ChimeraX commands (.cxc) that place a marker at each C-alpha (Angstrom):
marker #1 position 11.60,-12.29,75.37 radius 0.5
marker #1 position 13.02,-15.60,76.44 radius 0.5
marker #1 position 16.52,-16.82,75.71 radius 0.5
marker #1 position 15.55,-19.38,73.00 radius 0.5
marker #1 position 13.71,-16.72,70.96 radius 0.5
marker #1 position 16.69,-14.36,71.21 radius 0.5
marker #1 position 18.90,-17.14,69.85 radius 0.5
marker #1 position 16.52,-17.69,66.86 radius 0.5
marker #1 position 16.25,-14.02,65.83 radius 0.5
marker #1 position 19.52,-13.90,63.85 radius 0.5
marker #1 position 18.56,-17.09,62.03 radius 0.5
marker #1 position 15.06,-15.78,61.23 radius 0.5
marker #1 position 16.53,-12.49,60.03 radius 0.5
marker #1 position 18.99,-14.33,57.79 radius 0.5
marker #1 position 16.20,-16.53,56.38 radius 0.5
marker #1 position 14.02,-13.48,55.63 radius 0.5
marker #1 position 16.90,-11.73,53.91 radius 0.5
marker #1 position 17.57,-14.81,51.76 radius 0.5
marker #1 position 13.89,-15.03,50.77 radius 0.5
marker #1 position 13.83,-11.30,49.94 radius 0.5
marker #1 position 16.95,-11.61,47.78 radius 0.5
marker #1 position 15.49,-14.66,46.05 radius 0.5
marker #1 position 12.28,-12.74,45.28 radius 0.5
marker #1 position 14.18,-9.75,43.93 radius 0.5
marker #1 position 16.38,-12.03,41.81 radius 0.5
marker #1 position 13.31,-13.77,40.35 radius 0.5
marker #1 position 11.71,-10.41,39.55 radius 0.5
marker #1 position 14.90,-9.16,37.87 radius 0.5
marker #1 position 15.08,-12.37,35.83 radius 0.5
marker #1 position 11.52,-11.92,34.57 radius 0.5
marker #1 position 12.19,-8.27,33.69 radius 0.5
marker #1 position 15.33,-9.29,31.82 radius 0.5
marker #1 position 13.42,-11.99,29.89 radius 0.5
marker #1 position 10.74,-9.49,28.89 radius 0.5
marker #1 position 13.43,-7.08,27.81 radius 0.5
marker #1 position 15.15,-9.77,25.72 radius 0.5
marker #1 position 11.88,-10.63,23.97 radius 0.5
marker #1 position 11.40,-7.00,22.99 radius 0.5
marker #1 position 15.00,-6.41,22.02 radius 0.5
marker #1 position 14.74,-7.59,18.37 radius 0.5
marker #1 position 11.72,-5.34,17.74 radius 0.5
marker #1 position 13.45,-2.36,19.35 radius 0.5
marker #1 position 16.63,-3.06,17.43 radius 0.5
marker #1 position 14.84,-3.69,14.16 radius 0.5
marker #1 position 16.24,-1.89,11.15 radius 0.5
marker #1 position 14.25,1.24,10.29 radius 0.5
marker #1 position 16.26,2.79,7.46 radius 0.5
marker #1 position 15.81,1.57,3.84 radius 0.5
marker #1 position 18.12,-1.16,2.61 radius 0.5
marker #1 position 18.34,0.29,-0.89 radius 0.5
marker #1 position 17.33,3.38,-2.87 radius 0.5
marker #1 position 17.09,3.58,-6.69 radius 0.5
marker #1 position 17.02,6.84,-8.60 radius 0.5
marker #1 position 15.25,6.79,-11.97 radius 0.5
marker #1 position 13.51,3.51,-11.17 radius 0.5
marker #1 position 12.08,1.30,-13.96 radius 0.5
marker #1 position 10.65,-2.23,-13.64 radius 0.5
marker #1 position 9.24,-4.34,-16.50 radius 0.5
marker #1 position 6.89,-7.28,-15.84 radius 0.5
marker #1 position 7.34,-9.73,-18.71 radius 0.5
marker #1 position 4.53,-12.05,-19.84 radius 0.5
marker #1 position 5.10,-15.71,-20.70 radius 0.5
marker #1 position 5.38,-14.90,-24.40 radius 0.5
marker #1 position 8.19,-12.44,-23.68 radius 0.5
marker #1 position 6.14,-9.28,-24.23 radius 0.5
marker #1 position 5.95,-6.47,-21.69 radius 0.5
marker #1 position 2.87,-6.90,-19.49 radius 0.5
marker #1 position 3.33,-3.68,-17.54 radius 0.5
marker #1 position 6.05,-1.16,-16.76 radius 0.5
marker #1 position 6.46,0.71,-13.47 radius 0.5
marker #1 position 8.60,3.83,-13.44 radius 0.5
marker #1 position 9.38,6.55,-10.96 radius 0.5
marker #1 position 11.82,9.28,-10.05 radius 0.5
marker #1 position 12.92,7.42,-6.91 radius 0.5
marker #1 position 12.28,4.07,-5.23 radius 0.5
marker #1 position 12.90,3.38,-1.53 radius 0.5
marker #1 position 12.64,-0.19,-0.21 radius 0.5
marker #1 position 11.60,-0.92,3.39 radius 0.5
marker #1 position 13.26,-4.17,4.59 radius 0.5
marker #1 position 10.82,-4.57,7.50 radius 0.5
marker #1 position 7.55,-4.53,5.50 radius 0.5
marker #1 position 9.13,-5.45,2.12 radius 0.5
marker #1 position 7.15,-2.54,0.64 radius 0.5
marker #1 position 8.59,-0.15,-1.94 radius 0.5
marker #1 position 7.69,3.54,-2.02 radius 0.5
marker #1 position 7.97,5.28,-5.39 radius 0.5
marker #1 position 8.07,9.04,-5.93 radius 0.5
marker #1 position 6.19,10.32,-9.02 radius 0.5
marker #1 position 5.02,6.87,-9.98 radius 0.5
marker #1 position 3.92,5.89,-13.49 radius 0.5
marker #1 position 2.37,2.56,-14.42 radius 0.5
marker #1 position 1.82,1.52,-18.05 radius 0.5
marker #1 position -0.20,-1.62,-18.74 radius 0.5
marker #1 position 0.17,-3.46,-22.05 radius 0.5
marker #1 position -2.21,-6.41,-21.97 radius 0.5
marker #1 position -2.61,-8.23,-25.29 radius 0.5
marker #1 position -5.87,-7.43,-27.06 radius 0.5
marker #1 position -6.63,-4.38,-24.90 radius 0.5
marker #1 position -5.98,-0.68,-25.14 radius 0.5
marker #1 position -2.89,0.36,-23.16 radius 0.5
marker #1 position -3.66,1.97,-19.81 radius 0.5
marker #1 position -1.56,4.53,-17.97 radius 0.5
marker #1 position -1.75,5.48,-14.29 radius 0.5
marker #1 position 0.25,8.18,-12.54 radius 0.5
marker #1 position 0.44,9.61,-9.02 radius 0.5
marker #1 position 2.65,11.71,-6.77 radius 0.5
marker #1 position 3.66,8.57,-4.89 radius 0.5
marker #1 position 2.93,4.85,-4.77 radius 0.5
marker #1 position 3.42,1.99,-2.32 radius 0.5
marker #1 position 3.95,-1.50,-3.75 radius 0.5
marker #1 position 3.88,-4.67,-1.67 radius 0.5
marker #1 position 6.60,-7.31,-1.79 radius 0.5
marker #1 position 5.03,-9.65,-4.36 radius 0.5
marker #1 position 3.79,-6.80,-6.59 radius 0.5
marker #1 position 0.17,-7.94,-6.27 radius 0.5
marker #1 position -1.06,-4.57,-4.99 radius 0.5
marker #1 position -0.09,-1.00,-5.90 radius 0.5
marker #1 position -1.43,1.87,-3.80 radius 0.5
marker #1 position -1.36,5.16,-5.70 radius 0.5
marker #1 position -1.48,8.28,-3.54 radius 0.5
marker #1 position -2.24,11.94,-4.37 radius 0.5
marker #1 position -3.04,13.38,-7.80 radius 0.5
marker #1 position -3.89,9.95,-9.16 radius 0.5
marker #1 position -4.87,9.79,-12.82 radius 0.5
marker #1 position -5.90,6.86,-15.01 radius 0.5
marker #1 position -5.90,7.22,-18.82 radius 0.5
marker #1 position -7.09,4.68,-21.39 radius 0.5
marker #1 position -7.37,5.75,-25.03 radius 0.5
marker #1 position -10.32,4.95,-27.23 radius 0.5
marker #1 position -10.18,1.50,-28.75 radius 0.5
marker #1 position -12.47,-0.88,-30.60 radius 0.5
marker #1 position -15.43,-1.56,-28.32 radius 0.5
marker #1 position -14.50,1.00,-25.65 radius 0.5
marker #1 position -14.56,4.77,-25.27 radius 0.5
marker #1 position -11.63,6.85,-24.10 radius 0.5
marker #1 position -11.50,6.91,-20.31 radius 0.5
marker #1 position -9.90,9.29,-17.82 radius 0.5
marker #1 position -10.34,8.94,-14.05 radius 0.5
marker #1 position -8.95,11.26,-11.37 radius 0.5
marker #1 position -8.85,10.77,-7.60 radius 0.5
marker #1 position -6.52,11.23,-4.64 radius 0.5
marker #1 position -6.15,7.48,-4.03 radius 0.5
marker #1 position -6.44,4.26,-6.05 radius 0.5
marker #1 position -5.54,0.61,-5.55 radius 0.5
marker #1 position -4.29,-1.36,-8.54 radius 0.5
marker #1 position -4.54,-5.17,-8.60 radius 0.5
marker #1 position -2.45,-5.96,-11.70 radius 0.5
marker #1 position -3.04,-9.73,-11.64 radius 0.5
marker #1 position -6.81,-9.13,-11.75 radius 0.5
marker #1 position -6.72,-6.09,-14.09 radius 0.5
marker #1 position -8.72,-4.09,-11.55 radius 0.5
marker #1 position -8.33,-0.50,-10.37 radius 0.5
marker #1 position -10.49,0.61,-7.45 radius 0.5
marker #1 position -10.92,3.29,-4.81 radius 0.5
marker #1 position -13.24,4.17,-1.95 radius 0.5
marker #1 position -12.61,7.91,-2.42 radius 0.5
marker #1 position -14.28,10.58,-4.51 radius 0.5
marker #1 position -13.62,10.25,-8.26 radius 0.5
marker #1 position -14.15,12.29,-11.40 radius 0.5
marker #1 position -14.29,10.36,-14.67 radius 0.5
marker #1 position -14.67,11.16,-18.34 radius 0.5
marker #1 position -15.91,8.26,-20.45 radius 0.5
marker #1 position -16.33,9.23,-24.07 radius 0.5
marker #1 position -18.69,12.23,-24.01 radius 0.5
marker #1 position -19.89,11.57,-20.46 radius 0.5
marker #1 position -18.62,13.17,-17.29 radius 0.5
marker #1 position -19.14,11.11,-14.14 radius 0.5
marker #1 position -18.64,11.96,-10.49 radius 0.5
marker #1 position -19.12,9.74,-7.47 radius 0.5
marker #1 position -17.63,8.11,-4.42 radius 0.5
marker #1 position -16.11,4.67,-4.75 radius 0.5
marker #1 position -15.12,3.13,-8.08 radius 0.5
marker #1 position -14.05,-0.12,-9.64 radius 0.5
marker #1 position -12.64,-0.31,-13.17 radius 0.5
marker #1 position -12.40,-3.86,-14.55 radius 0.5
marker #1 position -10.16,-3.84,-17.62 radius 0.5
marker #1 position -10.99,-7.44,-18.56 radius 0.5
marker #1 position -14.71,-6.71,-18.70 radius 0.5
marker #1 position -14.15,-3.12,-19.90 radius 0.5
marker #1 position -16.52,-2.08,-17.17 radius 0.5
marker #1 position -16.50,1.01,-14.95 radius 0.5
marker #1 position -18.66,1.05,-11.80 radius 0.5
marker #1 position -19.26,4.06,-9.54 radius 0.5
marker #1 position -20.60,2.97,-6.17 radius 0.5
marker #1 position -22.40,5.95,-4.59 radius 0.5
marker #1 position -23.33,9.65,-4.92 radius 0.5
marker #1 position -23.19,9.36,-8.69 radius 0.5
marker #1 position -23.72,12.41,-10.87 radius 0.5
marker #1 position -23.49,12.02,-14.66 radius 0.5
marker #1 position -23.49,14.50,-17.54 radius 0.5
marker #1 position -23.68,13.44,-21.18 radius 0.5
marker #1 position -22.79,15.67,-24.13 radius 0.5
marker #1 position -23.71,14.80,-27.71 radius 0.5
marker #1 position -21.20,15.10,-30.53 radius 0.5
marker #1 position -21.57,18.44,-32.33 radius 0.5
marker #1 position -23.34,18.25,-35.67 radius 0.5
marker #1 position -21.44,18.97,-38.89 radius 0.5
marker #1 position -20.76,22.70,-39.16 radius 0.5
marker #1 position -21.74,23.31,-35.52 radius 0.5
marker #1 position -19.26,24.95,-33.19 radius 0.5
marker #1 position -19.10,24.38,-29.47 radius 0.5
marker link #1:1,2 radius 0.2
marker link #1:2,3 radius 0.2
marker link #1:3,4 radius 0.2
marker link #1:4,5 radius 0.2
marker link #1:5,6 radius 0.2
marker link #1:6,7 radius 0.2
marker link #1:7,8 radius 0.2
marker link #1:8,9 radius 0.2
marker link #1:9,10 radius 0.2
marker link #1:10,11 radius 0.2
marker link #1:11,12 radius 0.2
marker link #1:12,13 radius 0.2
marker link #1:13,14 radius 0.2
marker link #1:14,15 radius 0.2
marker link #1:15,16 radius 0.2
marker link #1:16,17 radius 0.2
marker link #1:17,18 radius 0.2
marker link #1:18,19 radius 0.2
marker link #1:19,20 radius 0.2
marker link #1:20,21 radius 0.2
marker link #1:21,22 radius 0.2
marker link #1:22,23 radius 0.2
marker link #1:23,24 radius 0.2
marker link #1:24,25 radius 0.2
marker link #1:25,26 radius 0.2
marker link #1:26,27 radius 0.2
marker link #1:27,28 radius 0.2
marker link #1:28,29 radius 0.2
marker link #1:29,30 radius 0.2
marker link #1:30,31 radius 0.2
marker link #1:31,32 radius 0.2
marker link #1:32,33 radius 0.2
marker link #1:33,34 radius 0.2
marker link #1:34,35 radius 0.2
marker link #1:35,36 radius 0.2
marker link #1:36,37 radius 0.2
marker link #1:37,38 radius 0.2
marker link #1:38,39 radius 0.2
marker link #1:39,40 radius 0.2
marker link #1:40,41 radius 0.2
marker link #1:41,42 radius 0.2
marker link #1:42,43 radius 0.2
marker link #1:43,44 radius 0.2
marker link #1:44,45 radius 0.2
marker link #1:45,46 radius 0.2
marker link #1:46,47 radius 0.2
marker link #1:47,48 radius 0.2
marker link #1:48,49 radius 0.2
marker link #1:49,50 radius 0.2
marker link #1:50,51 radius 0.2
marker link #1:51,52 radius 0.2
marker link #1:52,53 radius 0.2
marker link #1:53,54 radius 0.2
marker link #1:54,55 radius 0.2
marker link #1:55,56 radius 0.2
marker link #1:56,57 radius 0.2
marker link #1:57,58 radius 0.2
marker link #1:58,59 radius 0.2
marker link #1:59,60 radius 0.2
marker link #1:60,61 radius 0.2
marker link #1:61,62 radius 0.2
marker link #1:62,63 radius 0.2
marker link #1:63,64 radius 0.2
marker link #1:64,65 radius 0.2
marker link #1:65,66 radius 0.2
marker link #1:66,67 radius 0.2
marker link #1:67,68 radius 0.2
marker link #1:68,69 radius 0.2
marker link #1:69,70 radius 0.2
marker link #1:70,71 radius 0.2
marker link #1:71,72 radius 0.2
marker link #1:72,73 radius 0.2
marker link #1:73,74 radius 0.2
marker link #1:74,75 radius 0.2
marker link #1:75,76 radius 0.2
marker link #1:76,77 radius 0.2
marker link #1:77,78 radius 0.2
marker link #1:78,79 radius 0.2
marker link #1:79,80 radius 0.2
marker link #1:80,81 radius 0.2
marker link #1:81,82 radius 0.2
marker link #1:82,83 radius 0.2
marker link #1:83,84 radius 0.2
marker link #1:84,85 radius 0.2
marker link #1:85,86 radius 0.2
marker link #1:86,87 radius 0.2
marker link #1:87,88 radius 0.2
marker link #1:88,89 radius 0.2
marker link #1:89,90 radius 0.2
marker link #1:90,91 radius 0.2
marker link #1:91,92 radius 0.2
marker link #1:92,93 radius 0.2
marker link #1:93,94 radius 0.2
marker link #1:94,95 radius 0.2
marker link #1:95,96 radius 0.2
marker link #1:96,97 radius 0.2
marker link #1:97,98 radius 0.2
marker link #1:98,99 radius 0.2
marker link #1:99,100 radius 0.2
marker link #1:100,101 radius 0.2
marker link #1:101,102 radius 0.2
marker link #1:102,103 radius 0.2
marker link #1:103,104 radius 0.2
marker link #1:104,105 radius 0.2
marker link #1:105,106 radius 0.2
marker link #1:106,107 radius 0.2
marker link #1:107,108 radius 0.2
marker link #1:108,109 radius 0.2
marker link #1:109,110 radius 0.2
marker link #1:110,111 radius 0.2
marker link #1:111,112 radius 0.2
marker link #1:112,113 radius 0.2
marker link #1:113,114 radius 0.2
marker link #1:114,115 radius 0.2
marker link #1:115,116 radius 0.2
marker link #1:116,117 radius 0.2
marker link #1:117,118 radius 0.2
marker link #1:118,119 radius 0.2
marker link #1:119,120 radius 0.2
marker link #1:120,121 radius 0.2
marker link #1:121,122 radius 0.2
marker link #1:122,123 radius 0.2
marker link #1:123,124 radius 0.2
marker link #1:124,125 radius 0.2
marker link #1:125,126 radius 0.2
marker link #1:126,127 radius 0.2
marker link #1:127,128 radius 0.2
marker link #1:128,129 radius 0.2
marker link #1:129,130 radius 0.2
marker link #1:130,131 radius 0.2
marker link #1:131,132 radius 0.2
marker link #1:132,133 radius 0.2
marker link #1:133,134 radius 0.2
marker link #1:134,135 radius 0.2
marker link #1:135,136 radius 0.2
marker link #1:136,137 radius 0.2
marker link #1:137,138 radius 0.2
marker link #1:138,139 radius 0.2
marker link #1:139,140 radius 0.2
marker link #1:140,141 radius 0.2
marker link #1:141,142 radius 0.2
marker link #1:142,143 radius 0.2
marker link #1:143,144 radius 0.2
marker link #1:144,145 radius 0.2
marker link #1:145,146 radius 0.2
marker link #1:146,147 radius 0.2
marker link #1:147,148 radius 0.2
marker link #1:148,149 radius 0.2
marker link #1:149,150 radius 0.2
marker link #1:150,151 radius 0.2
marker link #1:151,152 radius 0.2
marker link #1:152,153 radius 0.2
marker link #1:153,154 radius 0.2
marker link #1:154,155 radius 0.2
marker link #1:155,156 radius 0.2
marker link #1:156,157 radius 0.2
marker link #1:157,158 radius 0.2
marker link #1:158,159 radius 0.2
marker link #1:159,160 radius 0.2
marker link #1:160,161 radius 0.2
marker link #1:161,162 radius 0.2
marker link #1:162,163 radius 0.2
marker link #1:163,164 radius 0.2
marker link #1:164,165 radius 0.2
marker link #1:165,166 radius 0.2
marker link #1:166,167 radius 0.2
marker link #1:167,168 radius 0.2
marker link #1:168,169 radius 0.2
marker link #1:169,170 radius 0.2
marker link #1:170,171 radius 0.2
marker link #1:171,172 radius 0.2
marker link #1:172,173 radius 0.2
marker link #1:173,174 radius 0.2
marker link #1:174,175 radius 0.2
marker link #1:175,176 radius 0.2
marker link #1:176,177 radius 0.2
marker link #1:177,178 radius 0.2
marker link #1:178,179 radius 0.2
marker link #1:179,180 radius 0.2
marker link #1:180,181 radius 0.2
marker link #1:181,182 radius 0.2
marker link #1:182,183 radius 0.2
marker link #1:183,184 radius 0.2
marker link #1:184,185 radius 0.2
marker link #1:185,186 radius 0.2
marker link #1:186,187 radius 0.2
marker link #1:187,188 radius 0.2
marker link #1:188,189 radius 0.2
marker link #1:189,190 radius 0.2
marker link #1:190,191 radius 0.2
marker link #1:191,192 radius 0.2
marker link #1:192,193 radius 0.2
marker link #1:193,194 radius 0.2
marker link #1:194,195 radius 0.2
marker link #1:195,196 radius 0.2
marker link #1:196,197 radius 0.2
marker link #1:197,198 radius 0.2
marker link #1:198,199 radius 0.2
marker link #1:199,200 radius 0.2
marker link #1:200,201 radius 0.2
view
């Protein structure tokens, strides 16, 4: 090794060390930036922002009458999704010119603008007999209510009683405006006549 190379070694070593430190600093900066971008999500609030016991909400129509009422034993609001979860939910619909309709379930999830209600477990729909429509009862473990469209639907198994008929199937849509019930697949229907006068069941 000649003298000039020996004189350059300290300088080359110092330059390499500087480049290494610069690379490590750049890597640490990128890691820190990635960490900062994830920080809000990691620090996002997870607990509810309010809880209401004995919850009751009334949707009022333009004429001042009650359009529907939502009740429940307990409501928990999620500030992240803006969804509300209701325990032992009950929904009563009072549309003018139609028979009142009642839905109940063990729990329900309602989105922020109240355009969609998801009823979960032991779901039951009841509509009494009215002019032009038979009494209706539908049971399932899951239903979706679209109150602005007067539609109740599910993709699960259902059991329905419409007047004297018993219906079973998978997938259902009940349109309250059209007073129409549609079962989508695996349909099994049983019809029973009214008993004649003096006849016992």
